[in-house]
C-alpha positions as CSV (number, residue, x, y, z in Angstrom):
1,M,104.6,199.9,-63.9
2,T,108.0,201.5,-63.6
3,H,109.3,202.6,-60.2
4,S,107.6,206.1,-60.4
5,K,104.1,204.6,-60.3
6,Q,104.7,201.4,-58.5
7,P,103.1,201.0,-55.0
8,P,104.7,198.9,-52.6
9,L,105.4,195.2,-53.6
10,P,104.5,192.4,-51.3
11,C,107.2,190.8,-49.2
12,P,108.4,187.7,-51.1
13,T,108.3,184.4,-49.8
14,A,111.5,183.6,-51.7
15,I,113.7,185.3,-54.3
16,L,115.1,183.7,-57.4
17,W,117.8,185.8,-58.7
18,D,118.9,185.8,-62.5
19,L,122.6,186.5,-62.7
20,D,123.7,188.0,-66.1
21,G,122.2,191.3,-66.7
22,T,120.7,191.4,-63.4
23,L,123.4,191.2,-60.6
24,I,126.5,191.2,-62.8
25,D,127.5,192.6,-66.2
26,Q,129.8,190.0,-67.6
27,T,128.9,191.2,-71.1
28,A,132.4,192.1,-72.3
29,S,134.1,188.7,-71.8
30,I,130.7,186.8,-73.0
31,L,130.6,189.0,-76.2
32,R,134.3,188.4,-76.9
33,C,134.1,184.7,-76.5
34,F,131.1,184.4,-78.6
35,A,132.7,186.5,-81.5
36,E,136.1,184.7,-81.2
37,V,134.4,181.3,-81.3
38,I,132.1,182.0,-84.2
39,T,134.8,183.6,-86.2
40,E,137.1,180.8,-85.6
41,M,134.4,178.3,-86.8
42,G,134.6,180.2,-90.2
43,Y,131.6,182.6,-90.0
44,S,131.5,186.3,-90.2
45,T,131.9,188.1,-86.8
46,P,128.3,189.1,-85.4
47,G,127.9,192.5,-84.2
48,E,127.6,192.9,-80.6
49,S,124.1,194.0,-80.3
50,A,123.0,190.9,-82.2
51,I,124.7,188.7,-79.7
52,R,123.6,190.9,-76.6
53,R,119.9,190.7,-77.8
54,S,120.0,186.8,-78.1
55,M,121.2,186.2,-74.6
56,G,119.0,185.0,-71.7
57,G,118.6,181.3,-72.8
58,T,121.4,178.9,-72.8
59,M,124.9,179.5,-74.4
60,A,124.0,176.7,-77.0
61,E,120.7,178.4,-77.9
62,T,122.6,181.8,-78.5
63,M,125.3,179.9,-80.3
64,A,122.9,178.1,-82.7
65,L,121.7,181.5,-84.0
66,F,125.2,182.0,-85.7
67,V,126.6,178.6,-86.2
68,D,125.1,175.6,-88.3
69,E,124.0,172.6,-86.5
70,A,126.8,170.6,-88.1
71,K,129.2,172.8,-86.1
72,L,127.2,173.5,-83.0
73,D,128.7,171.2,-80.7
74,A,132.3,172.0,-81.7
75,A,131.6,175.6,-81.1
76,C,129.9,175.0,-77.6
77,R,133.1,173.1,-76.6
78,A,135.2,175.9,-77.9
79,F,133.4,178.4,-75.8
80,R,133.5,176.2,-72.7
81,A,137.3,175.9,-73.2
82,R,137.8,179.6,-73.8
83,F,135.5,181.3,-71.5
84,P,137.1,180.4,-68.1
85,E,140.4,182.1,-69.4
86,I,138.7,185.5,-69.6
87,M,135.5,185.3,-67.6
88,F,136.5,187.9,-65.0
89,D,138.0,190.3,-67.6
90,G,135.8,193.5,-67.2
91,L,133.3,191.7,-65.0
92,I,131.0,194.4,-63.0
93,V,128.8,193.7,-60.0
94,L,125.7,195.9,-60.7
95,P,124.7,198.4,-58.2
96,G,122.1,197.4,-55.8
97,G,122.5,193.6,-56.0
98,P,124.6,193.1,-52.9
99,E,122.7,195.3,-50.9
100,L,119.4,193.7,-51.7
101,I,120.7,190.4,-51.3
102,E,122.1,191.0,-47.8
103,R,118.8,192.5,-46.8
104,A,116.8,189.6,-47.9
105,Y,119.2,187.4,-46.0
106,K,118.8,189.3,-42.9
107,A,115.1,189.1,-43.4
108,R,115.5,185.2,-43.5
109,I,113.9,185.0,-47.0
110,P,115.1,182.1,-49.0
111,Q,117.2,182.9,-52.0
112,A,118.9,181.2,-54.9
113,L,120.9,182.1,-57.9
114,F,119.2,180.7,-60.9
115,T,120.7,181.0,-64.4
116,N,121.3,179.5,-67.8
117,K,125.0,180.3,-67.5
118,H,127.0,177.1,-67.0
119,G,126.7,175.9,-63.4
120,E,130.0,175.8,-62.3
121,T,131.0,179.0,-64.0
122,A,128.1,180.8,-62.3
123,R,129.2,179.4,-59.0
124,Q,132.8,180.7,-59.6
125,V,131.3,184.1,-60.4
126,S,129.0,184.1,-57.2
127,R,132.2,183.4,-55.2
128,Y,134.2,186.1,-56.8
129,A,131.2,188.8,-56.6
130,G,130.6,187.7,-52.9
131,F,127.1,186.6,-53.4
132,S,127.6,183.0,-52.2
133,K,128.2,184.4,-48.6
134,Y,124.4,185.0,-48.5
135,V,123.1,183.0,-51.3
136,P,124.8,179.4,-51.2
137,T,122.5,177.7,-53.6
138,C,123.5,178.5,-57.3
139,I,121.8,176.5,-60.1
140,G,122.9,176.7,-63.6
141,S,123.0,175.1,-67.1
142,G,124.3,171.6,-66.8
143,D,123.5,170.9,-63.3
144,T,119.9,169.5,-64.2
145,E,118.4,168.2,-67.4
146,W,116.3,171.5,-67.6
147,H,117.0,175.0,-68.2
148,K,115.1,178.4,-68.0
149,P,112.0,178.9,-68.4
150,Q,111.2,175.3,-67.8
151,A,108.8,175.1,-64.8
152,E,110.6,171.8,-63.8
153,L,113.8,173.7,-63.2
154,T,112.2,176.5,-61.3
155,N,110.3,173.8,-59.0
156,H,113.8,172.1,-58.5
157,V,115.4,175.4,-57.5
158,L,112.5,176.1,-55.0
159,A,112.7,172.7,-53.6
160,K,116.4,173.1,-52.9
161,I,115.6,176.2,-50.8
162,H,112.4,174.6,-49.3
163,A,110.2,177.5,-50.6
164,P,106.8,177.3,-52.1
165,A,106.2,178.9,-55.6
166,E,103.4,181.0,-54.3
167,G,104.6,184.4,-53.1
168,A,108.1,183.8,-54.6
169,V,109.4,185.9,-57.1
170,I,112.1,186.0,-59.8
171,I,114.2,189.1,-60.3
172,G,115.7,189.3,-63.9
173,D,116.2,191.4,-66.8
174,S,114.8,189.6,-69.8
175,P,111.7,188.0,-71.1
176,T,113.3,184.6,-70.3
177,D,112.7,185.6,-66.6
178,V,109.4,186.8,-67.4
179,A,108.5,183.5,-68.7
180,V,109.9,181.6,-65.8
181,A,107.4,183.2,-63.7
182,S,104.6,182.7,-66.1
183,N,105.6,178.8,-66.3
184,A,105.8,178.3,-62.8
185,G,103.3,180.5,-61.0
186,L,105.7,183.2,-59.7
187,H,106.1,186.9,-60.1
188,C,108.8,188.6,-61.9
189,Y,110.1,191.8,-60.9
190,A,112.1,193.2,-63.9
191,V,115.2,195.5,-64.2
192,A,116.3,197.1,-67.6
193,T,119.9,196.7,-66.8
194,G,120.3,194.0,-69.7
195,A,119.3,194.2,-73.2
196,H,115.6,195.0,-72.8
197,S,113.8,198.2,-71.9
198,C,111.3,198.5,-68.9
199,E,108.5,198.8,-71.6
200,E,109.5,195.6,-73.3
201,L,109.8,193.6,-70.0
202,L,106.1,194.9,-69.1
203,E,105.0,194.0,-72.4
204,A,106.3,190.3,-71.9
205,G,104.6,190.1,-68.7
206,A,106.5,191.4,-65.7
207,I,104.3,192.6,-63.0
208,A,106.9,195.5,-62.3
209,A,109.8,197.0,-64.0
210,F,112.6,199.3,-62.8
211,P,115.4,200.9,-64.5
212,S,117.8,199.3,-62.2
213,L,118.1,197.4,-58.7
214,P,118.5,200.7,-56.7
215,E,115.1,201.8,-57.9
216,L,113.7,198.5,-57.0
217,H,114.8,198.8,-53.4
218,P,112.1,201.4,-52.1
219,S,109.1,199.3,-53.7
220,I,110.0,195.9,-52.5
221,S,108.7,195.1,-49.0
222,L,111.1,193.4,-46.9
223,P,111.0,193.2,-42.9
């Protein structure tokens, strides 16, 4: 259901937040970095839409769609070297996220940032955007041997914030986030602020989908 038909959603026991496309739009620098690295590796520069639609998994998974296996490790190293230099260029904190994070914090609902972005990069972004004030736990790629949507990672994150899977939700913008919920027994509240529409997210299995976080606000029940 979209927000116009959605009855109040139950108060979550915990909230796992996706980062890219949900709380922030860092697309400009990410697309630029992928395009630069792929081109430098000797391949044709991919279109922005092709890169955008492939995001949601790990950086290496996206890179592997454009770079041959023999060059993949070198391309990933090049991305990690280049991205910190441009990572804040054009970064946008999406509307509604800070307000909902603070609202959940005041309601004493455990929260974590939960992303396939490189862990240290994600924590730098969280500090830059002000999320870390209310959500100190931020787990990303490289922090464990797992990545989204593996249930082992979800369970690890929930253990970090001392929260059960039952009643917990992930708020995200991609089918990967829906798969996280499906694999670990959570619900997914989806927002179409990334590369996927409400209809696509509902088809993937989200229990509710909204055009943006401000439209999720009235439906999520918090004390």
